[in-house]
N, C-alpha and C positions, 0 to 999 in steps of 0.2 A: 193310343197311338190311330193319329185325327185320321189316314190311308194307308193300311195293312195291304202289303201285295198277298193274299192268297197265289195265284195261278197267274200264267201268262197266254195267250194265241200266238202262241210263234212255233212253227212248227224247225224240227232241228235239219240241214238243208246237205252236210259236209260232211258231221260223226251219226256213229252210229247211236249213240251212246256216248253220256258224259260223262264219262270216265274218273278225271282227274276230280269236278266236284265234288266229286259219288265218296273219295281218299281222301276228299280236304274234311266232305261230313262227317267221316265216320271219325280220320285221325282227332279231331275235334272234340272229338262226341267219348272216345276213349280218353282219352288224352282227361277230361272230364270228371269221366267215372275216376279217376284212379286217384284225383284228385280230391275227389268222393273218397276216398276207400283210407286217403292217409290219418283220415281225424281231426286229427291236435295237431299234428304234423302237419295239418295243410300249409299257414302260413308260412313256413319255408320254404315249399316248394314255392307259392308264389313270391318270394322276398329274392330267391334263388332261381326265374327262370325266366320273369315279372321283371321287365324294363326299368329300369330306376334311373333318370336323367342323367342326378349327381352321381351317380356311382358312376357312369359312361361315360363323364365329364373329369370326370374325380377329382371333386368337391369331397368325395361322399365315399368311404369304402366298406364294404361288406362287413363284417364280424365269419372269421376263417370258417364258424357254423354253418354259416347261412350261405357261403360262396359255392356255387357251383358249376355256374359254365365260366368265360373269361365276359364282361359286358356288356361287349359290341355282338354272340352272341346272340344277347338275348334280343334283341331290333329281330331273329325271328323270332326267337319261342314261345316273346311273351303269344306271340298267333294264334297256338293254341291252347291258354291255359284260359279261365274264366271264370267272370266271382260268381259265380251263382243261376239253380236252369234257366227264366226269365233271356239273362245276358247270352248267353247259350241258346235258347231257343228262337226268340232276335233272329240273331245273330247265322243260324241254319237254317231258317227260315228265304231268308233273303235271300242270299246263299244259292239253296236250293232253285226259286221262282230268276235271277237271275245271273243263275253262272252256266246254264249250261249253252245258254245260244249266246255267250260269249268265250265260251272253251271253243261255239261251233266255226265261228269265225276267227278265230286266232287257230287253232291247233290244240291238243291234248300238252305236249312240252313246250310250245309258247307260250300259252293262257302255265301253266304255273308259276312259269319266272317273269309273267307280268302282274300276279294274284304275288308273288314276294315280293316285289319288287315294290307295292306299294303300295303294302302291309310296312314294311320297312319306311319309305317314306313320308307318310303320317305319322309311324311312328318319331319317326325326325323333327317333321315338323315341331312336333307335341312335347321330345325334350328340349330345341331351340329354345321355342317362345319362352320352357319353365326350364331354365337350365343344372334350377337348383332343387328343381324338388325330388322327396326321395319321399314319393309312395306312389307304389309300383303299379307301372300300368298293364293289362294287361285283356287281352281281348282279341275276336283275327276285327271286327272294326274298322280298321284304315285301308286293308287289304281288300272286303269289301265292299267294303266304297266303292276301290276302285274298280267292278266291279258293275257298279250299278253308275258307274260313271262314261262307262267302255261302254254300258247299255243304250243311257243317251243317244252315245254319237250311233250307234253301230242301229238302233229297233225304236227311233222316241214316238212311229205313228203301233207302234207296236199296242196291243188290246189287253190295258192289264183289269185281273175281278180281283179287286180290293177290299175291305169292312173300313166306312165308312163312322170313325167315332169306335169302331172293332167289334159293329151290330151291321149297318148297312152294306147291304152287295152292291157296288157300283162296278162298271164296263167302262174306261176309263183311258186315251192315251197316256202312255209310258213317257214323255216328252209334260206332264200335268204334270203323273206322279212326282215323278224322279227331279223338277224343279220345284212343287214343292218342299220336297223329302232335304233338297239340302239350303235351299231357303230355310227351313225353321233351324237344321242345321247350323247358319249364322243367329240368329237370331238368338237361342241359345246362347252361340257365341255372348254374343254383346250383352247381354240377361247379368250372364255368369260370370264374364270375364275367362281368362284362362286359367286360375286361379287351381295352380294342380293340387298346391298340398292340401286343401278341401278333398281334394281325392274326388268322388261324380264321374262324371261322364267324360273323356278326352274327347272335346267335338272340337279342336283346331288336329284330331290325326283324322275324324273322319275329311274335314275337310280337304285335308293333306292325300293324301287318299283319292278320297273323288275326281281329284282337278288332275292332279295328275295319270287317272287311270283315261279320262276324255283326252289326256296328249299321246298315253302312251300306245293306244289302243291303234291311231292315226301306222301304224311302222306295225309292232305287232302283228298288225292285223296280217289274212288273205290276198295276195297281188288281186286275187278274180274278189271280195268280200267290199260289198262299192259301202261307203256313209251313210245315215244321216238316212236315212232307206232308198236309193238310187233317184232323191231328190232332185231335177233338176242338178245345177250342173255335178250332180256326187253321181250320176249313173253311169254303172260301168263301161269302163272304155274297152272299143271294141275287141282292139287289140289283144286284152286283157283277156275279152271273152274267150279264147281259142285255146285256151290252157285247160277250162276248164273239162271237164268231160259232158258228153253229148244229156245223162240224162240229166243230172245237175246246173246242167245248162237251159234245156227244156223244164224244167224247174223255179228256176231264178224267181229271186222278189219282185212281185213288181209296186209300182209307187205305194201302193196301198196296202198296211199288214195283211195278214193269214190270207192272200191269196195269189197263185200260182197264175204266169201266163202258157194258156195253156196248149200244148200243139198244134197249129194251123192247120186245117183238112189240104188237102192238095188237089184245086182244081181237076175236077172226070167232065173228058170232052161227051158232048151233047151222043158220036159217033160211035165212041166207044164199045164195044161190048167184049163179055165175061168167053172164056174160050173155051169149047166141055174136054171134058181130058185126053181126048184123042189130039189135042190142040188144033182141031178146026173151028173156028168163027161162024 
């Protein structure tokens, strides 16, 4: 991977901890460990809980011994399955780096709904492009791509620590890293085509999830959260700032990432003096 994100310098402002992000990571890891424990029966779980477009649209049916749940429900269950350790590791790394700030901007419950919706939309786009595919689609990539799209809209100026070619550490703005990432998805799609029958990566699920995230984050975010780091016309509306508690308002983000607006000092009169303990001046 040309630009591998390791961490960001973007503290939480509205929540104390990213409980949902951590829970999603834990769930994906637990499900993958369950997959591995199945041994030779793992393929049955992939076909039963992974998403197969041809089954969703009724072009094919699964044998009774493979069918586990209704086909429409695999739009969700497929998000928690992964094809291997690298697939799981890269997905969870991206979710860890970018998920906390999106959860911070949306709130815990709305973030969870947002995550699932982005995953479903990404999977559906893949399925619509290859409705006759019988290859199971697994992985949280569509949902996590939605998180990346939301992060781009919320914090384009945040600084990311990335590894260039997985070796050289660099600090780059999020807008550069994320635009490079989505550009690479379009490039890979143009080189491989939809080609679901050949297996591999579902590039359209990534692209669909990313675009869905960019759009859905606008209505899903807290009203006091500015877009694009509050740059220019996207600066917080004064009326909305009134609903933010005093501490959050004092520490609201400036147009420069990873900095805070300090509380202004009150000017002291030249003639003011400190009273004695008995009240005399």
